[in-house]
C-alpha positions in Angstrom: 0.0 0.0 0.0 2.9 2.4 0.8 4.4 1.6 -2.6 1.2 2.5 -4.3 1.2 5.9 -2.5 4.8 6.5 -3.6 4.0 5.7 -7.2 0.9 8.0 -7.2 2.9 10.8 -5.6 5.6 10.6 -8.3 3.0 10.7 -11.0 1.2 13.6 -9.4 4.5 15.6 -9.3 5.0 15.0 -13.0 1.6 16.3 -13.9 2.0 19.3 -11.6 5.3 20.2 -13.3 3.6 20.0 -16.7 0.8 22.2 -15.5 3.3 24.8 -14.2 5.1 24.8 -17.5 1.8 25.3 -19.5 0.8 28.1 -17.2 4.1 29.9 -17.6 3.9 29.6 -21.4 0.4 31.1 -21.3 1.5 34.0 -19.1 4.5 34.7 -21.3 2.3 34.8 -24.3 -0.1 37.2 -22.6 2.7 39.4 -21.5 3.6 40.0 -25.2 0.1 41.5 -25.9 0.4 44.9 -24.3 2.9 47.1 -22.5 2.7 50.0 -20.0 3.3 53.1 -22.3 5.1 54.9 -19.5 7.6 52.1 -18.5 7.5 49.8 -21.5 7.0 46.9 -19.1 4.3 44.3 -19.7 2.1 42.7 -17.0 1.2 39.0 -16.9 -2.4 39.6 -17.9 -2.1 43.1 -19.4 -4.6 42.4 -22.2 -6.1 45.2 -24.4 -9.2 43.3 -25.3 -12.1 44.8 -27.2 -14.9 47.1 -26.2 -18.1 48.7 -27.4 -18.6 52.5 -27.4 -21.1 52.1 -24.5 -21.1 49.8 -21.5 -24.5 48.5 -20.5 -24.9 47.3 -16.9 -27.7 46.6 -14.5 -27.8 49.3 -11.8 -30.7 47.4 -10.2 -31.3 43.8 -11.1 -34.8 42.6 -11.8 -37.6 40.1 -11.0 -39.8 37.5 -12.7 -42.8 39.6 -11.7 -44.1 43.0 -12.8 -46.0 43.4 -9.5 -47.8 40.6 -7.8 -51.1 40.5 -6.0 -53.4 37.5 -5.6 -52.1 34.1 -4.6 -53.6 30.7 -4.1 -52.8 27.0 -3.8 -54.2 24.1 -5.8 -55.2 20.7 -4.4 -51.6 19.6 -4.4 -50.4 22.7 -2.5 -48.7 24.2 -5.5 -48.5 28.0 -5.1 -49.7 30.3 -7.9 -49.5 34.1 -7.9 -51.1 36.7 -10.2 -49.8 39.9 -11.7 -52.1 42.7 -12.9 -49.5 44.9 -14.8 -47.6 41.8 -15.9 -50.8 40.3 -17.1 -49.7 36.8 -16.2 -50.1 34.0 -13.6 -47.1 32.2 -12.3 -46.4 29.0 -10.4 -43.9 29.3 -7.6 -42.0 26.5 -5.9 -42.2 27.3 -2.2 -39.0 25.4 -1.5 -36.7 26.6 -4.3 -38.5 29.9 -5.3 -38.3 28.8 -8.9 -40.9 30.5 -11.1 -42.7 29.3 -14.2 -45.5 30.9 -16.3 -48.9 29.3 -15.8 -51.0 31.6 -17.9 -49.3 34.1 -20.3 -50.2 37.7 -21.1 -52.7 39.1 -21.9 -55.3 36.6 -20.6 -53.3 36.0 -17.5 -53.9 39.4 -15.9 -54.9 38.4 -12.4 -55.6 40.5 -9.3 -57.0 37.5 -7.5 -57.3 33.8 -8.4 -58.7 30.6 -7.0 -59.0 26.9 -7.8 -62.5 25.3 -8.0 -63.4 21.8 -6.8 -62.7 20.2 -10.2 -59.2 22.0 -10.5 -60.4 24.8 -12.7 -58.5 28.0 -12.0 -60.5 31.3 -12.1 -59.1 34.8 -11.9 -60.1 38.4 -12.1 -58.6 41.0 -14.6 -59.3 44.2 -12.7 -58.2 46.6 -15.5 -60.3 44.9 -18.2 -63.3 44.0 -16.1 -63.1 40.3 -17.2 -63.1 37.0 -15.4 -61.2 34.1 -17.0 -60.8 30.4 -16.2 -58.4 27.7 -17.1 -59.7 24.1 -17.1 -57.4 21.3 -16.0 -56.7 20.4 -19.6 -55.2 23.9 -20.2 -58.2 25.5 -22.0 -58.6 29.2 -21.1 -62.0 30.8 -21.5 -64.0 33.8 -20.5 -66.4 33.5 -17.6 -67.7 37.1 -17.5 -67.0 40.6 -18.6 -68.3 44.2 -18.2 -67.4 44.1 -14.5 -65.1 47.2 -14.1 -62.8 46.8 -11.1 -63.5 43.0 -10.7 -61.3 42.0 -7.9 -61.7 39.2 -5.4 -62.5 35.6 -6.3 -63.7 32.7 -4.1 -65.7 29.4 -4.3 -68.5 28.6 -2.0 -68.3 25.1 -0.4 -71.0 23.9 -2.7 -68.9 24.9 -5.8 -70.6 28.2 -6.6 -68.3 31.1 -7.8 -68.4 34.6 -6.4 -66.4 37.8 -7.3 -66.3 41.4 -6.1 -65.8 44.8 -7.7 -63.8 47.6 -6.1 -62.4 51.0 -7.3 -64.5 51.2 -10.5 -67.5 49.3 -8.9 -68.7 48.2 -5.5 -70.6 44.9 -5.5 -70.6 41.2 -4.8 -71.6 38.9 -7.7 -72.4 35.2 -8.2 -71.1 33.9 -11.5 -71.8 30.8 -13.6 -68.4 29.2 -14.0 -69.4 28.1 -17.5 -70.2 31.6 -18.5 -73.7 30.8 -19.7 -76.1 32.2 -17.1 -76.0 35.9 -16.4 -74.3 37.2 -13.2 -76.4 37.6 -10.1 -75.8 40.7 -8.0 -75.8 39.6 -4.4 -75.3 43.0 -2.9 -74.0 46.5 -3.8 -72.4 49.5 -2.1 -70.6 47.4 0.5 -67.6 49.6 0.9 -65.2 47.7 -1.4 -65.4 44.1 -0.3 -61.9 42.8 -1.1 -60.2 39.4 -0.8 -62.8 37.1 0.9 -63.3 33.4 1.8 -66.0 31.0 3.0 -66.2 28.8 6.1 -67.4 25.2 6.1 -71.0 26.4 6.7 -71.0 28.6 3.6 -70.8 32.0 5.3 -68.7 34.6 3.6 -65.9 36.4 5.5 -64.3 39.5 4.0 -62.8 42.9 4.6 -64.5 46.2 3.7 -61.7 48.5 2.5 -63.5 51.7 3.0 -64.9 50.9 6.4 -61.9 49.2 8.1 -64.1 46.2 9.1 -64.3 42.5 8.6 -67.8 41.2 8.0 -69.7 37.9 7.8 -72.4 37.5 5.0 -75.1 35.1 4.0 -74.7 35.1 0.2 -78.2 33.8 -0.4 -80.0 36.4 1.6 -77.5 39.2 1.5 -77.6 39.6 5.2 -74.4 41.1 6.6 -72.9 41.4 10.1 -69.8 43.2 11.3 -67.4 40.7 12.9 -64.4 42.9 13.8 -63.4 46.6 13.5 -60.3 48.7 14.1 -58.4 48.0 10.8 -56.6 50.7 8.9 -56.9 49.0 5.5 -58.0 45.3 5.6 -57.3 43.9 2.2 -57.8 40.1 2.5 -59.4 37.4 4.6 -58.7 33.7 4.5 -59.8 30.7 6.7 -57.7 27.7 7.6 -58.9 24.1 7.8 -60.2 24.8 11.4 -62.1 27.9 10.2 -59.8 30.3 12.0 -60.1 33.7 10.3 -57.0 35.5 9.2 -57.0 39.1 8.2 -54.3 41.1 6.4 -54.1 44.8 7.1 -52.2 46.3 4.1 -51.6 49.7 5.6 -50.3 48.6 9.0 -48.6 45.4 7.7 -50.4 43.3 10.3 -51.7 39.7 10.1 -54.5 39.2 12.7 -56.5 36.1 13.7 -60.1 36.6 14.5 -62.4 34.3 16.5 -65.3 34.0 14.1 -67.8 33.6 17.0 -66.7 36.4 19.3 -64.7 38.7 17.0 -61.8 38.6 19.4 -58.5 39.6 17.7 -55.0 38.1 18.1 -51.9 39.6 16.4 -50.1 36.9 14.4 -47.4 38.8 12.6 -46.2 42.3 11.7 -44.4 42.9 8.4 -43.8 45.9 6.1 -46.8 47.8 4.9 -48.1 46.9 1.4 -49.7 43.5 2.0 -52.0 42.8 -0.9 -53.3 39.3 -0.3 -53.0 36.0 1.6 -53.5 32.3 1.1 -53.4 29.2 3.3 -52.5 25.7 2.1 -53.8 22.4 3.3 -51.2 22.3 6.0 -52.5 25.6 7.4 -49.3 27.4 6.3 -49.9 31.1 5.6 -48.4 33.0 2.7 -48.8 36.7 1.8 -47.9 39.0 -1.1 -46.6 42.5 -0.8 -47.3 44.7 -3.8 -44.8 47.4 -2.9 -41.9 45.0 -2.4 -43.0 42.6 -5.2 -42.7 39.9 -2.6 -44.0 36.6 -1.4 -43.6 35.8 2.3 -44.4 32.8 4.4 -45.6 33.6 7.9 -45.0 31.4 11.0 -48.4 31.8 12.7 -46.9 30.5 16.0 -43.9 32.9 16.3 -44.9 35.7 14.0 -41.6 35.3 12.1 -41.7 35.7 8.3 -39.5 34.1 5.6 -39.2 35.8 2.2 -39.5 33.5 -0.8 -39.1 36.2 -3.4 -38.6 40.0 -3.3 -37.2 42.7 -5.7 -36.2 46.3 -5.2 -38.7 47.5 -7.8 -42.3 46.6 -8.6 -43.5 48.5 -11.7 -40.6 50.8 -12.7 -41.7 53.5 -15.1 -40.7 57.1 -15.7 -37.4 58.5 -14.3 -35.5 61.8 -14.2 -31.9 62.5 -13.0 -30.4 65.2 -10.8 -26.6 65.5 -10.9 -24.6 67.1 -8.0 -21.1 67.1 -9.2 -20.2 63.5 -10.0 -23.1 62.1 -8.0 -26.4 61.2 -9.7 -29.8 60.8 -8.0 -32.5 59.2 -10.1 -36.1 59.9 -9.2 -38.4 57.0 -10.1 -42.1 56.5 -10.6 -42.7 52.9 -9.5 -46.5 52.9 -9.3 -46.6 51.7 -5.8 -43.7 53.9 -4.6 -42.2 57.2 -5.4 -38.5 56.7 -4.8 -35.0 57.9 -5.4 -32.0 55.8 -6.5 -28.3 56.4 -6.0 -26.7 56.4 -9.4 -23.5 54.8 -8.2 -24.7 52.1 -5.8 -28.3 51.5 -6.9 -29.6 52.0 -3.4 -33.3 52.7 -3.4 -34.9 55.1 -1.0 -38.6 55.3 -0.7 -40.1 58.8 -0.6 -43.7 57.6 -0.6 -44.8 54.0 0.0 -48.0 52.6 -1.3 -50.8 51.7 1.1 -48.8 53.5 3.8 -48.7 57.1 2.5 -51.3 58.8 0.4 -50.1 59.7 -3.0 -51.3 59.4 -6.6 -49.6 56.1 -7.8 -46.9 57.6 -10.0 -46.1 56.2 -13.4 -44.1 59.1 -14.9 -41.9 61.7 -13.2 -40.1 64.9 -14.1 -37.7 67.1 -12.0 -37.8 70.8 -12.5 -35.7 72.8 -10.0 -36.9 72.0 -6.5 -40.1 70.5 -7.6 -41.0 67.0 -8.9 -44.1 66.3 -10.9 -45.6 62.9 -11.3 -48.5 61.6 -13.4 -50.6 58.4 -13.3 -53.1 57.1 -15.9 -53.9 54.5 -13.2 -55.1 57.2 -10.8 -56.1 59.7 -13.5 -54.1 62.3 -11.5 -51.0 64.5 -11.5 -49.1 65.4 -8.3 -46.4 67.9 -7.4 -43.8 67.3 -4.7 -41.1 69.3 -3.0 -38.0 67.6 -4.1 -36.0 68.0 -0.9 -38.7 67.3 1.7 -40.8 64.9 -0.4 -43.9 66.7 0.7 -46.9 66.8 -1.6 -47.6 70.3 -2.7 -50.6 69.8 -5.0 -52.6 67.2 -6.8 -54.9 67.5 -9.8 -57.6 64.9 -10.5 -60.3 64.0 -13.0 -58.0 63.7 -15.9 -58.3 61.1 -18.6 -55.2 58.8 -18.7 -52.5 61.4 -18.0 -49.2 59.8 -19.1 -46.8 62.7 -18.3 -46.8 66.3 -17.1 -44.5 69.4 -16.9 -44.4 72.6 -15.0 -44.6 75.6 -17.3 -42.7 78.9 -16.7 -45.9 80.8 -15.9 -46.9 78.3 -13.2 -49.4 76.2 -15.2 -49.2 72.5 -15.4 -48.9 70.9 -18.8 -50.5 67.5 -19.0 -50.4 64.9 -21.8 -53.9 63.6 -21.4 -53.6 60.5 -23.6 -57.3 59.5 -23.1 -58.4 62.5 -25.1 -55.4 63.0 -27.2 -55.0 66.5 -25.9 -52.1 68.5 -24.5 -53.7 70.5 -21.6 -52.5 73.5 -19.6 -54.0 73.5 -16.1 -54.4 76.5 -13.8 -52.5 75.9 -10.6 -55.2 77.7 -8.6 -58.2 76.1 -10.3 -57.6 72.9 -12.2 -61.0 73.1 -13.9 -59.5 75.9 -15.9 -58.0 73.8 -18.7 -56.6 75.2 -21.9 -56.1 72.9 -24.9 -52.6 73.5 -26.2 -52.7 70.8 -28.9 -55.0 68.0 -29.9 -55.1 64.9 -32.2 -52.3 63.3 -30.2 -53.6 59.8 -29.3 -50.2 58.3 -29.0 -48.6 60.7 -26.4 -46.0 58.9 -24.3 -43.5 61.3 -22.7 -42.7 65.0 -22.3 -39.5 67.1 -21.7 -39.0 70.8 -21.6 -37.1 72.5 -24.6 -37.5 76.2 -23.9 -39.9 78.6 -22.2 -42.3 78.3 -25.2 -41.6 74.8 -26.6 -41.6 71.2 -25.3 -40.6 67.8 -26.7 -43.2 65.0 -26.9 -42.9 61.4 -28.1 -45.8 59.8 -30.0 -45.7 56.0 -29.6 -48.4 55.4 -32.2 -47.1 57.7 -35.0 -43.5 56.9 -34.3 -42.5 60.5 -33.9 -40.6 62.9 -31.7 -42.3 66.2 -31.8 -41.5 69.8 -30.7 -44.6 71.7 -29.8 -45.0 75.4 -29.3 -47.2 75.9 -26.2 -48.3 79.3 -27.3 -49.5 78.4 -30.8 -49.9 74.6 -30.6 -47.7 74.3 -33.7 -46.1 70.9 -34.1 -42.7 70.2 -35.6 -41.5 66.7 -36.3 -38.0 66.4 -35.0 -37.6 62.7 -35.9 -40.0 60.3 -37.7 -40.1 56.7 -38.6 -39.4 55.6 -35.0 -40.7 52.3 -33.7 -42.7 53.0 -30.6 -40.8 55.8 -29.0 -41.4 56.2 -25.3 -39.4 57.9 -22.6 -36.5 60.2 -23.4 -34.3 62.9 -22.0 -32.3 65.9 -23.3 -28.5 65.4 -22.9 -26.1 68.3 -22.0 -25.2 68.7 -25.7 -28.9 69.1 -26.7 -29.2 65.7 -28.3 -32.2 63.6 -27.3 -31.6 60.1 -25.8 -34.8 58.0 -26.4 -36.1 54.6 -25.8 -37.3 53.1 -29.1 -39.1 50.1 -27.5 -40.3 48.6 -30.8 -36.7 47.8 -31.5 -35.8 47.4 -27.9 -33.0 49.9 -28.1 -31.8 53.3 -26.9 -31.0 55.8 -29.6 -29.5 59.3 -29.8 -31.4 61.8 -32.0 -29.8 65.0 -33.5 -32.5 67.6 -32.9 -31.3 69.6 -35.9 -31.5 67.0 -38.7 -33.4 64.2 -37.0 -30.6 61.7 -37.5 -30.9 58.6 -35.3 -27.9 56.6 -34.0 -28.1 53.5 -31.8 -26.5 53.6 -28.4 -27.5 50.2 -27.0 -29.7 47.4 -28.3 -31.3 44.1 -27.2 -32.7 45.7 -24.0 -35.6 44.2 -22.0 -38.0 47.1 -22.7 -41.4 47.4 -24.3 -44.0 45.5 -22.3 -47.2 45.2 -24.4 -50.1 47.3 -23.2 -53.1 45.7 -21.6 -56.5 46.0 -23.3 -58.1 49.4 -22.7 -54.9 51.1 -21.4 -52.7 53.8 -22.9 -50.4 52.6 -25.6 -47.3 53.7 -23.6 -48.6 51.5 -20.7 -45.6 51.3 -18.4 -43.3 54.1 -19.6 -39.7 53.0 -20.4 -38.1 55.9 -18.5 -34.9 57.5 -19.7 -32.7 59.9 -17.8 -29.3 61.4 -18.7 -26.9 62.8 -16.1 -24.7 65.8 -16.5 -21.7 63.5 -17.2 -23.7 61.7 -19.9 -24.6 58.5 -18.0 -27.9 57.1 -19.2 -30.4 55.4 -16.9 -33.2 53.3 -18.4 -36.0 51.4 -16.7 -36.8 47.9 -17.8 -40.5 46.9 -17.7 -39.7 43.4 -19.0 -37.2 42.7 -16.3 -38.4 45.0 -13.5 -34.9 46.5 -13.4 -32.8 49.7 -14.1 -30.0 49.9 -16.6 -27.0 52.2 -16.5 -25.3 52.9 -19.8 -21.9 54.8 -19.9 -19.3 55.6 -22.5 -16.2 53.5 -22.5 
């Protein structure tokens, strides 16, 4: 045996010597490639290599989800989550956190979802007012439509299907899962009945968003009784196998257990605000989603501890703008469920306003002008102005029709790209009912940037143009045409326009004098298709350019932020 070891050692030494010789030959070869111009000496791995004019990197890495909301388990305890803005349903492995698509866009838009007794999945598409289902054989079909704001979904123990409306409606409906019989309205004007569930006796338990209550209802008679109060924003109720009632408070980030007979409350867990929904599997394990953090958490109902399955820094990244202070860049981001700032060097995200915790107008586009920040949201049909330093809301303007972007004019008025009417409007800061039409026939408006005191730039995603518009006369000048779905853009220090051409998934630079277009970076994860009935720009691919020329771009396909710099 010792002889065997001696023989093996000798052989190993020979192989080691050969490896050393090969490595030395490699390093010598590499040292001939390049030399220090100052000393003439060459390093071992001093290789020149090759490079592109621009370096594309992720400042913030992404996620499989473009916001997540409802979640549920099938009969085998497989977890499924739904995305509204991502228009898809995903299956998530609770052990590995691996994600796969269960129903693709656009039919997969799901604010809430549930499996029926026969394994049929049913979900609500809140933005389109439709309810869809997927049979076990994979067939997807429509159960109901014309239900604006359709939201929560649950099955009665006897197999009947019920859904609710919120935001753009306020009612509880019974649906025919085959989509043949007309819907039956159980009760209206409830106060936004959100995620609900049934006990074994067939009574409905659910939260009333507007009243801060949890109620019990007889869905046959419509009789309703308040079970518990004292919630800031109860968003979902689920029952476990023993009919214990669990309530998620989205504003306070609390999970509470309620005795369904007495209404007595017991705190189960406290997490970050932004809880959207909850689900309980056959083992009575509780899982929740957080729409702000784009997260799924498992809650230990005994200790109150939580385990994060998935989470991302961003949820629905849209418009951005950049403020440079010397070499330091701060990016302001409209992330729908948050209004945030990002460190341009580290990618650190700081929330200025957090959804369900603070009141603000769900931003989807943002612009920085001096010490003020203006956001717009077609989701909320509103425009809001913030103090940039304090983050305080200074003013908000409502009753707009799909505003996709906004600017502050030199005379104090607010210029709004109202995509829903195809009009560019100037709002009085004192009375927003005073609205002057600056230009019309602009159904494809996507983004705005200032040019001068009397002119602005506007991208038109439908006509494929970058326009310059005189705000005094409404005169339109085509700066560049033939673009493939232009969205967000910014004006660089040299006056050129850096623009996201999402139809070609690239960033280009446009010469404002002759309209010439040059590619900066291609093959980017940008250009999520718009949902039915929403503005063509949908989730704005935001572009911001710093004083040094660094380019920041939001990715709606990856829920990320790119940083592009010259090499």
